[in-house]
mmCIF file as gemmi writes it, N, C-alpha and C atoms, coordinates in Angstrom:
data_model
loop_
_atom_site.group_PDB
_atom_site.id
_atom_site.type_symbol
_atom_site.label_atom_id
_atom_site.label_alt_id
_atom_site.label_comp_id
_atom_site.label_asym_id
_atom_site.label_entity_id
_atom_site.label_seq_id
_atom_site.pdbx_PDB_ins_code
_atom_site.Cartn_x
_atom_site.Cartn_y
_atom_site.Cartn_z
_atom_site.occupancy
_atom_site.B_iso_or_equiv
_atom_site.pdbx_formal_charge
_atom_site.auth_seq_id
_atom_site.auth_asym_id
_atom_site.pdbx_PDB_model_num
ATOM 1 N N . MET Axp A 1 ? -23.673 -30.55 23.805 1 0 ? 1 A 1
ATOM 2 C CA . MET Axp A 1 ? -23.339 -29.249 22.971 1 0 ? 1 A 1
ATOM 3 C C . MET Axp A 1 ? -21.807 -29.257 22.826 1 0 ? 1 A 1
ATOM 4 N N . GLN Axp A 2 ? -21.341 -28.979 21.589 1 0 ? 2 A 1
ATOM 5 C CA . GLN Axp A 2 ? -19.966 -28.931 21.303 1 0 ? 2 A 1
ATOM 6 C C . GLN Axp A 2 ? -19.442 -27.573 21.76 1 0 ? 2 A 1
ATOM 7 N N . PRO Axp A 3 ? -18.337 -27.581 22.314 1 0 ? 3 A 1
ATOM 8 C CA . PRO Axp A 3 ? -17.715 -26.189 22.65 1 0 ? 3 A 1
ATOM 9 C C . PRO Axp A 3 ? -17.316 -25.531 21.32 1 0 ? 3 A 1
ATOM 10 N N . TRP Axp A 4 ? -17.322 -24.158 21.482 1 0 ? 4 A 1
ATOM 11 C CA . TRP Axp A 4 ? -16.884 -23.432 20.344 1 0 ? 4 A 1
ATOM 12 C C . TRP Axp A 4 ? -15.566 -23.499 20.018 1 0 ? 4 A 1
ATOM 13 N N . SER Axp A 5 ? -15.103 -23.611 18.76 1 0 ? 5 A 1
ATOM 14 C CA . SER Axp A 5 ? -13.597 -23.717 18.562 1 0 ? 5 A 1
ATOM 15 C C . SER Axp A 5 ? -13.416 -22.721 17.25 1 0 ? 5 A 1
ATOM 16 N N . GLU Axp A 6 ? -12.347 -22.076 17.43 1 0 ? 6 A 1
ATOM 17 C CA . GLU Axp A 6 ? -12.084 -21.196 16.334 1 0 ? 6 A 1
ATOM 18 C C . GLU Axp A 6 ? -11.926 -21.758 15.002 1 0 ? 6 A 1
ATOM 19 N N . PRO Axp A 7 ? -12.546 -21.287 13.93 1 0 ? 7 A 1
ATOM 20 C CA . PRO Axp A 7 ? -12.425 -21.839 12.632 1 0 ? 7 A 1
ATOM 21 C C . PRO Axp A 7 ? -11.082 -21.313 12.07 1 0 ? 7 A 1
ATOM 22 N N . ALA Axp A 8 ? -10.506 -22.243 11.216 1 0 ? 8 A 1
ATOM 23 C CA . ALA Axp A 8 ? -9.329 -21.944 10.461 1 0 ? 8 A 1
ATOM 24 C C . ALA Axp A 8 ? -9.781 -21.073 9.162 1 0 ? 8 A 1
ATOM 25 N N . LEU Axp A 9 ? -8.857 -20.356 8.531 1 0 ? 9 A 1
ATOM 26 C CA . LEU Axp A 9 ? -9.143 -19.636 7.446 1 0 ? 9 A 1
ATOM 27 C C . LEU Axp A 9 ? -9.642 -20.418 6.255 1 0 ? 9 A 1
ATOM 28 N N . SER Axp A 10 ? -9.062 -21.648 6.266 1 0 ? 10 A 1
ATOM 29 C CA . SER Axp A 10 ? -9.471 -22.63 5.26 1 0 ? 10 A 1
ATOM 30 C C . SER Axp A 10 ? -11.025 -23.042 5.274 1 0 ? 10 A 1
ATOM 31 N N . ASP Axp A 11 ? -11.666 -22.831 6.607 1 0 ? 11 A 1
ATOM 32 C CA . ASP Axp A 11 ? -13.122 -23.096 6.628 1 0 ? 11 A 1
ATOM 33 C C . ASP Axp A 11 ? -14.018 -22.056 6.186 1 0 ? 11 A 1
ATOM 34 N N . ILE Axp A 12 ? -13.455 -20.813 5.959 1 0 ? 12 A 1
ATOM 35 C CA . ILE Axp A 12 ? -14.277 -19.642 5.54 1 0 ? 12 A 1
ATOM 36 C C . ILE Axp A 12 ? -13.841 -19.153 4.22 1 0 ? 12 A 1
ATOM 37 N N . CYS Axp A 13 ? -12.772 -19.747 3.646 1 0 ? 13 A 1
ATOM 38 C CA . CYS Axp A 13 ? -12.23 -19.073 2.308 1 0 ? 13 A 1
ATOM 39 C C . CYS Axp A 13 ? -13.126 -19.314 1.138 1 0 ? 13 A 1
ATOM 40 N N . THR Axp A 14 ? -12.9 -18.515 0.085 1 0 ? 14 A 1
ATOM 41 C CA . THR Axp A 14 ? -13.664 -18.657 -1.197 1 0 ? 14 A 1
ATOM 42 C C . THR Axp A 14 ? -12.677 -19.532 -2.054 1 0 ? 14 A 1
ATOM 43 N N . ARG Axp A 15 ? -13.283 -20.66 -2.58 1 0 ? 15 A 1
ATOM 44 C CA . ARG Axp A 15 ? -12.552 -21.42 -3.543 1 0 ? 15 A 1
ATOM 45 C C . ARG Axp A 15 ? -12.998 -21.107 -4.963 1 0 ? 15 A 1
ATOM 46 N N . ASN Axp A 16 ? -12.268 -21.678 -5.935 1 0 ? 16 A 1
ATOM 47 C CA . ASN Axp A 16 ? -12.62 -21.435 -7.407 1 0 ? 16 A 1
ATOM 48 C C . ASN Axp A 16 ? -12.732 -19.923 -7.544 1 0 ? 16 A 1
ATOM 49 N N . LEU Axp A 17 ? -11.65 -19.224 -7.248 1 0 ? 17 A 1
ATOM 50 C CA . LEU Axp A 17 ? -11.599 -17.854 -7.407 1 0 ? 17 A 1
ATOM 51 C C . LEU Axp A 17 ? -11.853 -17.355 -8.865 1 0 ? 17 A 1
ATOM 52 N N . ILE Axp A 18 ? -12.401 -16.07 -8.926 1 0 ? 18 A 1
ATOM 53 C CA . ILE Axp A 18 ? -12.544 -15.483 -10.225 1 0 ? 18 A 1
ATOM 54 C C . ILE Axp A 18 ? -11.34 -14.544 -10.293 1 0 ? 18 A 1
ATOM 55 N N . TYR Axp A 19 ? -10.735 -14.481 -11.264 1 0 ? 19 A 1
ATOM 56 C CA . TYR Axp A 19 ? -9.367 -13.681 -11.585 1 0 ? 19 A 1
ATOM 57 C C . TYR Axp A 19 ? -9.849 -12.498 -12.243 1 0 ? 19 A 1
ATOM 58 N N . PHE Axp A 20 ? -9.182 -11.406 -12.135 1 0 ? 20 A 1
ATOM 59 C CA . PHE Axp A 20 ? -9.394 -10.087 -12.887 1 0 ? 20 A 1
ATOM 60 C C . PHE Axp A 20 ? -9.051 -10.262 -14.349 1 0 ? 20 A 1
ATOM 61 N N . ASP Axp A 21 ? -9.947 -9.787 -15.185 1 0 ? 21 A 1
ATOM 62 C CA . ASP Axp A 21 ? -9.63 -9.794 -16.626 1 0 ? 21 A 1
ATOM 63 C C . ASP Axp A 21 ? -9.947 -8.457 -17.195 1 0 ? 21 A 1
ATOM 64 N N . PRO Axp A 22 ? -8.847 -7.778 -17.71 1 0 ? 22 A 1
ATOM 65 C CA . PRO Axp A 22 ? -9.19 -6.357 -18.178 1 0 ? 22 A 1
ATOM 66 C C . PRO Axp A 22 ? -10.196 -6.45 -19.354 1 0 ? 22 A 1
ATOM 67 N N . GLU Axp A 23 ? -10.398 -7.437 -20.139 1 0 ? 23 A 1
ATOM 68 C CA . GLU Axp A 23 ? -11.404 -7.34 -21.091 1 0 ? 23 A 1
ATOM 69 C C . GLU Axp A 23 ? -12.721 -7.583 -20.501 1 0 ? 23 A 1
ATOM 70 N N . HIS Axp A 24 ? -12.915 -7.915 -19.249 1 0 ? 24 A 1
ATOM 71 C CA . HIS Axp A 24 ? -14.153 -7.978 -18.622 1 0 ? 24 A 1
ATOM 72 C C . HIS Axp A 24 ? -14.298 -7.174 -17.414 1 0 ? 24 A 1
ATOM 73 N N . GLU Axp A 25 ? -13.633 -6.107 -17.414 1 0 ? 25 A 1
ATOM 74 C CA . GLU Axp A 25 ? -13.635 -5.232 -16.206 1 0 ? 25 A 1
ATOM 75 C C . GLU Axp A 25 ? -14.875 -4.75 -15.794 1 0 ? 25 A 1
ATOM 76 N N . ALA Axp A 26 ? -15.825 -4.429 -16.518 1 0 ? 26 A 1
ATOM 77 C CA . ALA Axp A 26 ? -17.204 -3.971 -16.173 1 0 ? 26 A 1
ATOM 78 C C . ALA Axp A 26 ? -17.799 -5.183 -15.311 1 0 ? 26 A 1
ATOM 79 N N . VAL Axp A 27 ? -17.682 -6.427 -15.656 1 0 ? 27 A 1
ATOM 80 C CA . VAL Axp A 27 ? -18.309 -7.527 -15.01 1 0 ? 27 A 1
ATOM 81 C C . VAL Axp A 27 ? -17.629 -7.599 -13.58 1 0 ? 27 A 1
ATOM 82 N N . CYS Axp A 28 ? -16.289 -7.493 -13.65 1 0 ? 28 A 1
ATOM 83 C CA . CYS Axp A 28 ? -15.457 -7.602 -12.315 1 0 ? 28 A 1
ATOM 84 C C . CYS Axp A 28 ? -15.982 -6.37 -11.425 1 0 ? 28 A 1
ATOM 85 N N . ARG Axp A 29 ? -16.163 -5.201 -11.895 1 0 ? 29 A 1
ATOM 86 C CA . ARG Axp A 29 ? -16.592 -4.061 -11.178 1 0 ? 29 A 1
ATOM 87 C C . ARG Axp A 29 ? -17.96 -4.352 -10.612 1 0 ? 29 A 1
ATOM 88 N N . ARG Axp A 30 ? -18.8 -5.074 -11.334 1 0 ? 30 A 1
ATOM 89 C CA . ARG Axp A 30 ? -20.239 -5.354 -10.947 1 0 ? 30 A 1
ATOM 90 C C . ARG Axp A 30 ? -20.18 -6.361 -9.788 1 0 ? 30 A 1
ATOM 91 N N . ILE Axp A 31 ? -19.241 -7.377 -9.89 1 0 ? 31 A 1
ATOM 92 C CA . ILE Axp A 31 ? -19.204 -8.386 -8.943 1 0 ? 31 A 1
ATOM 93 C C . ILE Axp A 31 ? -18.648 -7.724 -7.528 1 0 ? 31 A 1
ATOM 94 N N . CYS Axp A 32 ? -17.787 -6.853 -7.73 1 0 ? 32 A 1
ATOM 95 C CA . CYS Axp A 32 ? -17.315 -6.021 -6.516 1 0 ? 32 A 1
ATOM 96 C C . CYS Axp A 32 ? -18.392 -5.406 -5.792 1 0 ? 32 A 1
ATOM 97 N N . LYS Axp A 33 ? -19.223 -4.657 -6.584 1 0 ? 33 A 1
ATOM 98 C CA . LYS Axp A 33 ? -20.287 -3.919 -5.93 1 0 ? 33 A 1
ATOM 99 C C . LYS Axp A 33 ? -21.385 -4.91 -5.317 1 0 ? 33 A 1
ATOM 100 N N . VAL Axp A 34 ? -21.554 -6.11 -5.954 1 0 ? 34 A 1
ATOM 101 C CA . VAL Axp A 34 ? -22.687 -6.937 -5.509 1 0 ? 34 A 1
ATOM 102 C C . VAL Axp A 34 ? -22.259 -7.592 -4.229 1 0 ? 34 A 1
ATOM 103 N N . ILE Axp A 35 ? -21.033 -8.132 -4.138 1 0 ? 35 A 1
ATOM 104 C CA . ILE Axp A 35 ? -20.601 -8.879 -2.965 1 0 ? 35 A 1
ATOM 105 C C . ILE Axp A 35 ? -19.749 -8.1 -2.085 1 0 ? 35 A 1
ATOM 106 N N . GLY Axp A 36 ? -19.568 -6.801 -2.309 1 0 ? 36 A 1
ATOM 107 C CA . GLY Axp A 36 ? -18.935 -5.799 -1.288 1 0 ? 36 A 1
ATOM 108 C C . GLY Axp A 36 ? -17.403 -6.134 -1.175 1 0 ? 36 A 1
ATOM 109 N N . ILE Axp A 37 ? -16.687 -6.307 -2.281 1 0 ? 37 A 1
ATOM 110 C CA . ILE Axp A 37 ? -15.121 -6.392 -2.272 1 0 ? 37 A 1
ATOM 111 C C . ILE Axp A 37 ? -14.609 -5.393 -3.053 1 0 ? 37 A 1
ATOM 112 N N . ASP Axp A 38 ? -13.356 -5.207 -2.948 1 0 ? 38 A 1
ATOM 113 C CA . ASP Axp A 38 ? -12.68 -4.031 -3.801 1 0 ? 38 A 1
ATOM 114 C C . ASP Axp A 38 ? -11.396 -4.618 -4.395 1 0 ? 38 A 1
ATOM 115 N N . LEU Axp A 39 ? -11.168 -6 -4.327 1 0 ? 39 A 1
ATOM 116 C CA . LEU Axp A 39 ? -9.931 -6.438 -4.843 1 0 ? 39 A 1
ATOM 117 C C . LEU Axp A 39 ? -10.061 -7.644 -5.56 1 0 ? 39 A 1
ATOM 118 N N . PHE Axp A 40 ? -9.354 -7.924 -6.631 1 0 ? 40 A 1
ATOM 119 C CA . PHE Axp A 40 ? -9.442 -9.114 -7.535 1 0 ? 40 A 1
ATOM 120 C C . PHE Axp A 40 ? -8.003 -9.665 -7.613 1 0 ? 40 A 1
ATOM 121 N N . PRO Axp A 41 ? -7.832 -10.876 -7.437 1 0 ? 41 A 1
ATOM 122 C CA . PRO Axp A 41 ? -6.41 -11.542 -7.816 1 0 ? 41 A 1
ATOM 123 C C . PRO Axp A 41 ? -6.051 -11.457 -9.189 1 0 ? 41 A 1
ATOM 124 N N . ASP Axp A 42 ? -4.873 -11.36 -9.468 1 0 ? 42 A 1
ATOM 125 C CA . ASP Axp A 42 ? -4.398 -11.498 -10.845 1 0 ? 42 A 1
ATOM 126 C C . ASP Axp A 42 ? -3.951 -12.984 -11.105 1 0 ? 42 A 1
ATOM 127 N N . CYS Axp A 43 ? -4.269 -13.51 -12.171 1 0 ? 43 A 1
ATOM 128 C CA . CYS Axp A 43 ? -3.994 -14.912 -12.51 1 0 ? 43 A 1
ATOM 129 C C . CYS Axp A 43 ? -2.652 -15.337 -12.415 1 0 ? 43 A 1
ATOM 130 N N . GLU Axp A 44 ? -1.575 -14.274 -12.478 1 0 ? 44 A 1
ATOM 131 C CA . GLU Axp A 44 ? -0.195 -14.628 -12.354 1 0 ? 44 A 1
ATOM 132 C C . GLU Axp A 44 ? 0.129 -14.685 -10.881 1 0 ? 44 A 1
ATOM 133 N N . GLY Axp A 45 ? -0.544 -14.163 -10.019 1 0 ? 45 A 1
ATOM 134 C CA . GLY Axp A 45 ? -0.224 -14.19 -8.481 1 0 ? 45 A 1
ATOM 135 C C . GLY Axp A 45 ? 0.681 -13.267 -7.894 1 0 ? 45 A 1
ATOM 136 N N . GLN Axp A 46 ? 1.333 -12.448 -8.759 1 0 ? 46 A 1
ATOM 137 C CA . GLN Axp A 46 ? 2.309 -11.512 -8.25 1 0 ? 46 A 1
ATOM 138 C C . GLN Axp A 46 ? 1.666 -10.078 -7.924 1 0 ? 46 A 1
ATOM 139 N N . HIS Axp A 47 ? 0.467 -9.942 -8.597 1 0 ? 47 A 1
ATOM 140 C CA . HIS Axp A 47 ? -0.185 -8.657 -8.489 1 0 ? 47 A 1
ATOM 141 C C . HIS Axp A 47 ? -1.763 -8.992 -8.175 1 0 ? 47 A 1
ATOM 142 N N . CYS Axp A 48 ? -2.369 -7.912 -7.827 1 0 ? 48 A 1
ATOM 143 C CA . CYS Axp A 48 ? -3.859 -7.971 -7.658 1 0 ? 48 A 1
ATOM 144 C C . CYS Axp A 48 ? -4.28 -6.655 -8.143 1 0 ? 48 A 1
ATOM 145 N N . TRP Axp A 49 ? -5.667 -6.621 -8.401 1 0 ? 49 A 1
ATOM 146 C CA . TRP Axp A 49 ? -6.4 -5.302 -8.981 1 0 ? 49 A 1
ATOM 147 C C . TRP Axp A 49 ? -7.298 -4.905 -7.907 1 0 ? 49 A 1
ATOM 148 N N . TYR Axp A 50 ? -7.024 -3.586 -7.569 1 0 ? 50 A 1
ATOM 149 C CA . TYR Axp A 50 ? -7.886 -2.887 -6.563 1 0 ? 50 A 1
ATOM 150 C C . TYR Axp A 50 ? -8.811 -1.87 -7.207 1 0 ? 50 A 1
ATOM 151 N N . LEU Axp A 51 ? -10.096 -1.998 -6.755 1 0 ? 51 A 1
ATOM 152 C CA . LEU Axp A 51 ? -10.942 -1.05 -7.343 1 0 ? 51 A 1
ATOM 153 C C . LEU Axp A 51 ? -10.992 0.163 -6.491 1 0 ? 51 A 1
ATOM 154 N N . LYS Axp A 52 ? -10.482 1.172 -7.066 1 0 ? 52 A 1
ATOM 155 C CA . LYS Axp A 52 ? -10.285 2.4 -6.167 1 0 ? 52 A 1
ATOM 156 C C . LYS Axp A 52 ? -11.267 3.505 -6.822 1 0 ? 52 A 1
ATOM 157 N N . GLU Axp A 53 ? -12.403 3.739 -6.141 1 0 ? 53 A 1
ATOM 158 C CA . GLU Axp A 53 ? -13.499 4.544 -6.608 1 0 ? 53 A 1
ATOM 159 C C . GLU Axp A 53 ? -13.926 3.803 -7.867 1 0 ? 53 A 1
ATOM 160 N N . GLU Axp A 54 ? -13.721 4.408 -8.948 1 0 ? 54 A 1
ATOM 161 C CA . GLU Axp A 54 ? -14.237 3.859 -10.291 1 0 ? 54 A 1
ATOM 162 C C . GLU Axp A 54 ? -13.204 3.309 -11.238 1 0 ? 54 A 1
ATOM 163 N N . SER Axp A 55 ? -11.943 3.244 -10.699 1 0 ? 55 A 1
ATOM 164 C CA . SER Axp A 55 ? -10.883 2.887 -11.732 1 0 ? 55 A 1
ATOM 165 C C . SER Axp A 55 ? -10.176 1.74 -11.076 1 0 ? 55 A 1
ATOM 166 N N . TRP Axp A 56 ? -9.514 0.879 -11.85 1 0 ? 56 A 1
ATOM 167 C CA . TRP Axp A 56 ? -8.737 -0.314 -11.451 1 0 ? 56 A 1
ATOM 168 C C . TRP Axp A 56 ? -7.272 0.104 -11.342 1 0 ? 56 A 1
ATOM 169 N N . GLU Axp A 57 ? -6.599 -0.37 -10.308 1 0 ? 57 A 1
ATOM 170 C CA . GLU Axp A 57 ? -5.178 -0.15 -10.138 1 0 ? 57 A 1
ATOM 171 C C . GLU Axp A 57 ? -4.569 -1.482 -9.821 1 0 ? 57 A 1
ATOM 172 N N . GLN Axp A 58 ? -3.465 -1.765 -10.696 1 0 ? 58 A 1
ATOM 173 C CA . GLN Axp A 58 ? -2.791 -2.968 -10.498 1 0 ? 58 A 1
ATOM 174 C C . GLN Axp A 58 ? -1.659 -2.832 -9.315 1 0 ? 58 A 1
ATOM 175 N N . ILE Axp A 59 ? -1.699 -3.528 -8.421 1 0 ? 59 A 1
ATOM 176 C CA . ILE Axp A 59 ? -0.689 -3.33 -7.343 1 0 ? 59 A 1
ATOM 177 C C . ILE Axp A 59 ? 0.018 -4.671 -7.072 1 0 ? 59 A 1
ATOM 178 N N . ARG Axp A 60 ? 1.19 -4.585 -6.731 1 0 ? 60 A 1
ATOM 179 C CA . ARG Axp A 60 ? 2.082 -5.858 -6.389 1 0 ? 60 A 1
ATOM 180 C C . ARG Axp A 60 ? 1.632 -6.457 -4.969 1 0 ? 60 A 1
ATOM 181 N N . THR Axp A 61 ? 1.36 -7.653 -4.972 1 0 ? 61 A 1
ATOM 182 C CA . THR Axp A 61 ? 0.988 -8.209 -3.736 1 0 ? 61 A 1
ATOM 183 C C . THR Axp A 61 ? 2.134 -8.25 -2.758 1 0 ? 61 A 1
ATOM 184 N N . THR Axp A 62 ? 1.901 -8.09 -1.422 1 0 ? 62 A 1
ATOM 185 C CA . THR Axp A 62 ? 2.827 -8.081 -0.453 1 0 ? 62 A 1
ATOM 186 C C . THR Axp A 62 ? 2.655 -9.228 0.552 1 0 ? 62 A 1
ATOM 187 N N . GLU Axp A 63 ? 3.595 -9.556 1.466 1 0 ? 63 A 1
ATOM 188 C CA . GLU Axp A 63 ? 3.51 -10.579 2.435 1 0 ? 63 A 1
ATOM 189 C C . GLU Axp A 63 ? 2.312 -10.272 3.374 1 0 ? 63 A 1
ATOM 190 N N . ASN Axp A 64 ? 1.947 -9.172 3.446 1 0 ? 64 A 1
ATOM 191 C CA . ASN Axp A 64 ? 0.902 -8.811 4.496 1 0 ? 64 A 1
ATOM 192 C C . ASN Axp A 64 ? -0.614 -9.185 3.84 1 0 ? 64 A 1
ATOM 193 N N . GLN Axp A 65 ? -0.613 -9.581 2.566 1 0 ? 65 A 1
ATOM 194 C CA . GLN Axp A 65 ? -1.825 -9.857 1.944 1 0 ? 65 A 1
ATOM 195 C C . GLN Axp A 65 ? -2.081 -11.383 1.863 1 0 ? 65 A 1
ATOM 196 N N . PHE Axp A 66 ? -1.116 -12.189 2.468 1 0 ? 66 A 1
ATOM 197 C CA . PHE Axp A 66 ? -1.149 -13.685 2.457 1 0 ? 66 A 1
ATOM 198 C C . PHE Axp A 66 ? -1.214 -14.232 3.971 1 0 ? 66 A 1
ATOM 199 N N . ALA Axp A 67 ? -1.979 -15.35 4.005 1 0 ? 67 A 1
ATOM 200 C CA . ALA Axp A 67 ? -1.943 -16.144 5.251 1 0 ? 67 A 1
ATOM 201 C C . ALA Axp A 67 ? -2.003 -17.499 4.862 1 0 ? 67 A 1
ATOM 202 N N . LYS Axp A 68 ? -1.616 -18.411 5.862 1 0 ? 68 A 1
ATOM 203 C CA . LYS Axp A 68 ? -1.77 -19.82 5.735 1 0 ? 68 A 1
ATOM 204 C C . LYS Axp A 68 ? -3.216 -20.226 5.889 1 0 ? 68 A 1
ATOM 205 N N . ALA Axp A 69 ? -3.707 -21.148 5.266 1 0 ? 69 A 1
ATOM 206 C CA . ALA Axp A 69 ? -4.948 -21.776 5.322 1 0 ? 69 A 1
ATOM 207 C C . ALA Axp A 69 ? -5.18 -22.314 6.723 1 0 ? 69 A 1
ATOM 208 N N . SER Axp A 70 ? -4.264 -22.849 7.289 1 0 ? 70 A 1
ATOM 209 C CA . SER Axp A 70 ? -4.465 -23.537 8.777 1 0 ? 70 A 1
ATOM 210 C C . SER Axp A 70 ? -4.403 -22.596 9.914 1 0 ? 70 A 1
ATOM 211 N N . VAL Axp A 71 ? -4.205 -21.242 9.635 1 0 ? 71 A 1
ATOM 212 C CA . VAL Axp A 71 ? -4.331 -20.272 10.837 1 0 ? 71 A 1
ATOM 213 C C . VAL Axp A 71 ? -5.721 -19.876 11.229 1 0 ? 71 A 1
ATOM 214 N N . GLY Axp A 72 ? -5.936 -19.776 12.395 1 0 ? 72 A 1
ATOM 215 C CA . GLY Axp A 72 ? -7.209 -19.438 12.939 1 0 ? 72 A 1
ATOM 216 C C . GLY Axp A 72 ? -7.705 -18.182 12.494 1 0 ? 72 A 1
ATOM 217 N N . CYS Axp A 73 ? -8.999 -18.031 12.32 1 0 ? 73 A 1
ATOM 218 C CA . CYS Axp A 73 ? -9.537 -16.72 11.702 1 0 ? 73 A 1
ATOM 219 C C . CYS Axp A 73 ? -9.423 -15.522 12.6 1 0 ? 73 A 1
ATOM 220 N N . PHE Axp A 74 ? -9.24 -15.784 14.063 1 0 ? 74 A 1
ATOM 221 C CA . PHE Axp A 74 ? -8.984 -14.71 14.916 1 0 ? 74 A 1
ATOM 222 C C . PHE Axp A 74 ? -7.636 -14.59 15.468 1 0 ? 74 A 1
ATOM 223 N N . ASP Axp A 75 ? -6.719 -15.308 14.724 1 0 ? 75 A 1
ATOM 224 C CA . ASP Axp A 75 ? -5.254 -15.18 15.161 1 0 ? 75 A 1
ATOM 225 C C . ASP Axp A 75 ? -4.811 -13.731 15.097 1 0 ? 75 A 1
ATOM 226 N N . PRO Axp A 76 ? -4.166 -13.26 16.13 1 0 ? 76 A 1
ATOM 227 C CA . PRO Axp A 76 ? -3.674 -11.866 16.069 1 0 ? 76 A 1
ATOM 228 C C . PRO Axp A 76 ? -2.86 -11.426 14.715 1 0 ? 76 A 1
ATOM 229 N N . ALA Axp A 77 ? -2.085 -12.501 14.25 1 0 ? 77 A 1
ATOM 230 C CA . ALA Axp A 77 ? -1.26 -12.144 13.071 1 0 ? 77 A 1
ATOM 231 C C . ALA Axp A 77 ? -2.354 -12.034 11.963 1 0 ? 77 A 1
ATOM 232 N N . VAL Axp A 78 ? -3.397 -12.64 11.785 1 0 ? 78 A 1
ATOM 233 C CA . VAL Axp A 78 ? -4.32 -12.41 10.726 1 0 ? 78 A 1
ATOM 234 C C . VAL Axp A 78 ? -4.999 -11.048 10.796 1 0 ? 78 A 1
ATOM 235 N N . LEU Axp A 79 ? -5.352 -10.749 11.996 1 0 ? 79 A 1
ATOM 236 C CA . LEU Axp A 79 ? -5.979 -9.553 12.32 1 0 ? 79 A 1
ATOM 237 C C . LEU Axp A 79 ? -5.027 -8.302 12.037 1 0 ? 79 A 1
ATOM 238 N N . ASP Axp A 80 ? -3.736 -8.397 12.292 1 0 ? 80 A 1
ATOM 239 C CA . ASP Axp A 80 ? -2.858 -7.336 12.117 1 0 ? 80 A 1
ATOM 240 C C . ASP Axp A 80 ? -2.664 -7.268 10.592 1 0 ? 80 A 1
ATOM 241 N N . LYS Axp A 81 ? -2.633 -8.331 9.865 1 0 ? 81 A 1
ATOM 242 C CA . LYS Axp A 81 ? -2.499 -8.291 8.363 1 0 ? 81 A 1
ATOM 243 C C . LYS Axp A 81 ? -3.654 -7.562 7.685 1 0 ? 81 A 1
ATOM 244 N N . MET Axp A 82 ? -4.875 -7.872 8.304 1 0 ? 82 A 1
ATOM 245 C CA . MET Axp A 82 ? -6.036 -7.327 7.636 1 0 ? 82 A 1
ATOM 246 C C . MET Axp A 82 ? -6.06 -5.807 7.906 1 0 ? 82 A 1
ATOM 247 N N . ASP Axp A 83 ? -5.511 -5.439 9.157 1 0 ? 83 A 1
ATOM 248 C CA . ASP Axp A 83 ? -5.467 -3.945 9.416 1 0 ? 83 A 1
ATOM 249 C C . ASP Axp A 83 ? -4.371 -3.197 8.412 1 0 ? 83 A 1
ATOM 250 N N . GLN Axp A 84 ? -3.3 -3.934 8.095 1 0 ? 84 A 1
ATOM 251 C CA . GLN Axp A 84 ? -2.293 -3.31 7.41 1 0 ? 84 A 1
ATOM 252 C C . GLN Axp A 84 ? -2.467 -3.48 5.912 1 0 ? 84 A 1
ATOM 253 N N . SER Axp A 85 ? -3.474 -4.156 5.469 1 0 ? 85 A 1
ATOM 254 C CA . SER Axp A 85 ? -3.737 -4.494 4.022 1 0 ? 85 A 1
ATOM 255 C C . SER Axp A 85 ? -4.511 -3.253 3.529 1 0 ? 85 A 1
ATOM 256 N N . LEU Axp A 86 ? -4.398 -2.986 2.16 1 0 ? 86 A 1
ATOM 257 C CA . LEU Axp A 86 ? -5.138 -2.086 1.462 1 0 ? 86 A 1
ATOM 258 C C . LEU Axp A 86 ? -6.614 -2.351 1.528 1 0 ? 86 A 1
ATOM 259 N N . SER Axp A 87 ? -6.841 -3.728 1.433 1 0 ? 87 A 1
ATOM 260 C CA . SER Axp A 87 ? -8.211 -4.087 1.39 1 0 ? 87 A 1
ATOM 261 C C . SER Axp A 87 ? -8.393 -5.062 2.714 1 0 ? 87 A 1
ATOM 262 N N . ASN Axp A 88 ? -9.606 -5.368 2.9 1 0 ? 88 A 1
ATOM 263 C CA . ASN Axp A 88 ? -9.868 -6.248 4.138 1 0 ? 88 A 1
ATOM 264 C C . ASN Axp A 88 ? -9.73 -7.84 3.578 1 0 ? 88 A 1
ATOM 265 N N . LEU Axp A 89 ? -9.237 -8.087 2.469 1 0 ? 89 A 1
ATOM 266 C CA . LEU Axp A 89 ? -9.133 -9.43 1.904 1 0 ? 89 A 1
ATOM 267 C C . LEU Axp A 89 ? -7.694 -10.034 2.087 1 0 ? 89 A 1
ATOM 268 N N . LEU Axp A 90 ? -7.559 -11.242 2.408 1 0 ? 90 A 1
ATOM 269 C CA . LEU Axp A 90 ? -6.359 -11.799 2.327 1 0 ? 90 A 1
ATOM 270 C C . LEU Axp A 90 ? -6.301 -12.967 1.488 1 0 ? 90 A 1
ATOM 271 N N . PHE Axp A 91 ? -5.203 -13.354 0.858 1 0 ? 91 A 1
ATOM 272 C CA . PHE Axp A 91 ? -5.071 -14.516 -0.042 1 0 ? 91 A 1
ATOM 273 C C . PHE Axp A 91 ? -4.423 -15.577 0.79 1 0 ? 91 A 1
ATOM 274 N N . LEU Axp A 92 ? -4.888 -16.89 0.548 1 0 ? 92 A 1
ATOM 275 C CA . LEU Axp A 92 ? -4.218 -18 1.216 1 0 ? 92 A 1
ATOM 276 C C . LEU Axp A 92 ? -3.155 -18.596 0.297 1 0 ? 92 A 1
ATOM 277 N N . GLY Axp A 93 ? -2.051 -18.831 0.92 1 0 ? 93 A 1
ATOM 278 C CA . GLY Axp A 93 ? -0.937 -19.455 0.085 1 0 ? 93 A 1
ATOM 279 C C . GLY Axp A 93 ? 0.381 -19.632 0.965 1 0 ? 93 A 1
ATOM 280 N N . GLU Axp A 94 ? 1.292 -20.086 0.16 1 0 ? 94 A 1
ATOM 281 C CA . GLU Axp A 94 ? 2.586 -20.429 0.757 1 0 ? 94 A 1
ATOM 282 C C . GLU Axp A 94 ? 3.195 -19.194 1.307 1 0 ? 94 A 1
ATOM 283 N N . ARG Axp A 95 ? 2.945 -18.083 0.746 1 0 ? 95 A 1
ATOM 284 C CA . ARG Axp A 95 ? 3.637 -16.824 1.139 1 0 ? 95 A 1
ATOM 285 C C . ARG Axp A 95 ? 3.155 -16.344 2.525 1 0 ? 95 A 1
ATOM 286 N N . GLY Axp A 96 ? 2.15 -17.024 2.95 1 0 ? 96 A 1
ATOM 287 C CA . GLY Axp A 96 ? 1.472 -16.558 4.299 1 0 ? 96 A 1
ATOM 288 C C . GLY Axp A 96 ? 2.199 -17.116 5.422 1 0 ? 96 A 1
ATOM 289 N N . THR Axp A 97 ? 1.967 -16.478 6.494 1 0 ? 97 A 1
ATOM 290 C CA . THR Axp A 97 ? 2.53 -16.921 7.82 1 0 ? 97 A 1
ATOM 291 C C . THR Axp A 97 ? 1.446 -17.144 8.879 1 0 ? 97 A 1
């Protein structure tokens, strides 16, 4: 039996993201409801779209919303970022620590 090892964020991340599109906001809203999320990335990368109750709010992304793909899922820095984030979703990218 293999010992348990902590997975990296890259092991559990979503690939081929769907980006928010104002022309299809109703579809984006439905996706949020079905899969239990409240945040969509913006295709430009500087903002994201937060579904607050029934309306969309464009917000600027912050460092606390990014993590590096190689970081462990239960790393204290990741858990702190999730606690500080508007949503419980993090984006993987170079801005992450």
